[in-house]
N, C-alpha and C positions, 0 to 999 in steps of 0.2 A: 504494500500500500504506500502511497506517496506521502501522506501526511500522518504525523503522529496523532493518535487518539488521546494522548496524554497532554491536556491543555490546562494550565493553571488559571486562577481567577483574573490574571493580568494579561491573558491572551498569549502567553509564551508556550510554545510547543516543546515538549521534552523529547529530544531525539538522541540523547547522550546519557549513558549509564556508566558510573564508576562502581565497579564491583570488587569489593574486598574479599580476598579468599583466605586471609589469615590476619590475626592481630600480632603474630609473632614476627620478630626480626632478629637478624644476627648482628645488627648495629644498635647503638643506643644514642642516636643523635640528640644533642642537648636541647634543641628546639622542638623535638618531636616526642620524646618520652623521657621518663626518669631512668636512672641507672638500675634501680631495683623494681622494674615493672612487674606487676602481677597480671599474668595473661589469663584469658578466659579458659575454663576447663574445656577439654577437647570436645566433650559431648554437647557443649553449648555453641560450638562452631558449626556452621552449615556444612553438610556433607557435599561432596562433589555433585551428587545427583540433585540435591536441593539448590546448589548454586546454578546448575544448568536450568532447573525449573524456573528460577527467578529470571535468568537471562532470557529464556524462551518466552516467558510472559511479556517481558519488555519488548522483545523483538516483534512479537505478534501485535503489539500495540503501536508499532511504528518507530521504535528506537533503531537507529542506523549505526551508532558508534558505541562500542564498549571498550572501556579501559579497565584492565585487571590490575588491582592494587593490593596493598597490605597495610600495615606491616611490610614485610618483604615477601612479595608473592612467590618468589622462586624457592622459598624454603617449604612451601606447601607440597606435601607428598601427593603424587598422582596428578599434579597440575597439568602436565602435557596432555593427558587424556581429556580433560575439560577443554583445554585450548583447541585441541583438534576437533572436538564437537562444535565449538563455536566457530572455528575457522572454516568449517564446512557449510555454514549458514550463508546462503547467497544473498539474503536480505541485508546482511551487515556490510556497510561500506568501509568500516575500519575496525580492526581489532588490535589494540595496543596494550602495552604493559609499562607501568612505572616501576623501576627497580633501583636498588642501590648499587647494582653492578657486581656484587661479590660472587654471584653464581654464574655469571655469563661465560666465564672461561670454559665451563663444562656444558652449558645449556643453550648457547646462542644458536647453534645449528638446529637443535631440536625445536626451539621456538619458531624459527623460520619455517621449518617443515610443517609445523602444526597450523600455520596460517596467520601467525602474528605478523602484522604489517609494519608496526612502528614501535620504537623503544624510546622511553624517556629514562635517562640515567642520572641519578643524583650525584653531583660532584661539587663540593663546597670549597675545596682547597687542593692545590697541587703540591703542597708542602707536607712531607710525611708527618712531622711532629704535630703540626696544626690539624691535619686530617684526623689523626688519632685523638686529639683533644676534642674536636667537634663531634666525632662519631663514637668516641670512647672505645675505638677499636683500631689497631695498627694494621690496616689493610689497604692502604692506598695503592700499592703495587698490584694487588690482586684486582682492584677495580680497573686500573689502567689496562691490564692484560684483558679484562673482560670487555672493555670498549673496543680493543683491537679485534677480539673474537667476533663481536657483533658486526664490525665493519667487514671482516672476512666472510661472514655468513651471508652477506649481501643485503643487509637492512638498508633501506633508503631513508634519508632525513632522520637520522638518529639525533636526538635532542638531549642536551645536558640541562639539568635543573640545578640552579645554584641559589641558595638562601644567603643573602648578604647581611651580615651583622656588623654595624659600625664598631671599629676598634678591635674587631676579631678576625675578619677576613676581607674587609673592604679594600685593602691594599692589593688584593689579587684580582680585582675586576678586569683589568687590562690583560693580565696573564691568562685568565680563563677564556676571554674572547679570542686571544691569540691561539690558544690551544685548540679551540673549536675551528677557527679558520684554517689552521695548518692541517686539520684532519677532515675538512669538508663536513663538519657537524653544525647543527644549530644549537643555540643556547638560550634559555630563559632565566631571567633573574627574578626572584620571588621575594616580596616583602613578608617578613615573619608574621604569622597569624597567631592571635592570642588564644590558643587552644591548649588547655591543660596548664598546670602550675609548674613552672620551671624554677630551679634554684641556681643554675649556672651563670645567669646573667639577668640584668634588669632590662626589660623590653623597651622601656621608654628611652634608655640610654643607647641601646644597640640598634634602634630603628634606623634604617637607611631607605629612603624613598626611591621609587623607580626613577623619578626625575633626576635625582642626584646620581644614581648609577648611570643613567644615559648620558648625563653631562660629562661624567668621568670618561666614559668610552669615547665620546666625541673629541676628547683631547688627543686621542691617538688615531681613531678610525672614524671617518665620516659615515653617518647613518642616513638612509633614505627611507621614508615611510613606505611600508609594504602592505599589499593587500593579502598577503599570505595568511591563511587561517587553517587551524586544525580541528575546529569544533570546540576547543577549550577556551579558557579565559585570557590567554596571552594576546597582547597587542604587539605586532611585529614591526621591526625595522630591518632593512637590508644593509649589511656592511658593504659599502660601495666597492665595486671591483672584485667582489668575492661571491660565492654561493651561500655564504652563511647568513642566516636570519637570526636576529637578536630579539627575543620576546621579553615582555615585562608583564608580570602578574602582580597587580596592585590593589589588593583588597582594602588597603587603607586610603591611599592617595587618589585612586581613580577606580572606584569599584566597578565591577562588571555585571552588576545585578540586572540592569535593564535588558540585557540580552541573554540572561541565564537560560540555558537549554538543557540543564543536567540535574540529575539527582544521584544520590549515593546509596548503596546497600552495604552495610557493615558485614564483617565476617560472622557476626552473631545474628544476622538476618534482620537488622533494624534498617528501615527505609528512612534515610535522612534527606529531608526536602531542602534544607539549606544548611550550609556549613557553619553559619553563624548563629544557629538556633539549636536549642537542646531537644526540641520535639522530634519524635520518631515513631514510626509504625512498626509493630512487631510482626514481621512476615513469617518468622520461624514458627511462632506459636500457631499461626493460621495454617501453615503448611503441615505441621505435625498433627494438628487436630483434624485436618481434612486432607490426608495424603492423596495426591493424584488429581485433586480438584483444580484443574487449570483455570476454569472459568471463574471460580470464586477468587482465585489469586488475581486474575486480571481485573475483576470488578473492584477489588480492594485497592489496586494501584490507581485506577481511574478516580475512585472516590477520594483517595488520599491527596491527589494533586490539588483538590479544592482547598487544602490547608497550607499550601506552599506560600510562604510570606513574600512580600514584594522585594525586600532587600535585607541585608545584614547591617549591623551597626558597629563594626569594629572600630576601636580607637587605639591609641598608642601608649596609654598609661599601663600600669602593671596590674590592673584588675583582670582577673581571669573571667573572660566573658562566656566561655564554654568550657565545662569541666573536663570533658573527654579530650584525651590527647589525639593528635593527628593520626598516630599509628592505630588508634582504636576505630577511627572513622574510615580511614582509607584515603590515600593521597589523591 
C-alpha cells in the first residue's frame, strides 16, 4: 500500500519503525547508560518471533523503513534469522541497523547477506584512551576493524554517529569529519539527549549545539546544504568536493518534531510514541495474552497513534526529563 495507515492527530504518517531487539550492550557509554546497568530479565524481552510479529504488523500498516537497534543489537542471539525474514519483505524500502561496531568484524558479511541495506556506526573518538573513557571499554581498534569489514562487505552510505560533548571530545570534530571523508563515509553529529540520570558529566556544561559543531567544521571544510534524506531526523550538508554528507541531529536547538514519521518499540515490547515522553503501550502483554492475533495487534497500533504528542520539550539543564536510558528505549 502506498500510504501508511498509521496517522497521528497532527496528520503525520508513520512510515518508520525503530525496533529494539535487546537492552543489553557490550559498551557502557557515559551518555547512554550507567556502569552498573540492571538489564531486563530475558523472559521479559520479546522473542524473535514476537519481534517479527511486531514488525509484520507495522509493515502491513504501511511502514516502509525499519531500523534495528539496542542496546547493541548485534549481541542478540539469533538476530541474523530475524534480519533475513525482514530483508525478504519486498514492502520494506530500507532495513538498517545502528551498532557500536564491536561485532562487525565477524558479522558484517552476514548482515549484508541477510538484506540489511544501511549501517549507522557509533564513533565518538579516534583516541584510544578517550574512547575507553567515553565507552568504559578499551575497544577502539576493534570498532575500526569493524568499519573496514563493513566497507569490504559492500555496504553503501555507511554513516558514523558521533555524540559531541563540550570539553570531552569536541576537539575531535574536524578529525572525525576527516576520517569519514578519507573512507567515503557519512557522519552525523548528535546533541546529547536528557534520557536517564548520568553521573559522569553535567549536561548543561557539556552541551554542544549543532550550530557550533557546523561552524567548527566550516573552519576546515566548506559545507553545502543537501537534500539528502534517510527517513530519520538528520539534516544534511555536503562536504564540498567530496561524497561525504554531514548530518546534524538537534533535539534541543532545532527539533525535528514537525516532520516526525517514526515510533519506537523497546526490547520489552513497549511502543514509545515519542522519545521525549514517558508514555508507552505494552505490546508484549497484548501479544502474550492473544498469541497469533495479528488483527488485534494492528488495531492496537492504529489506536495508539491517537496518543502521539505533537512534540518533545527537551532542555539543556541537568533535570532528567525521561527516566529511561537511551539503551532501554532503542537508539
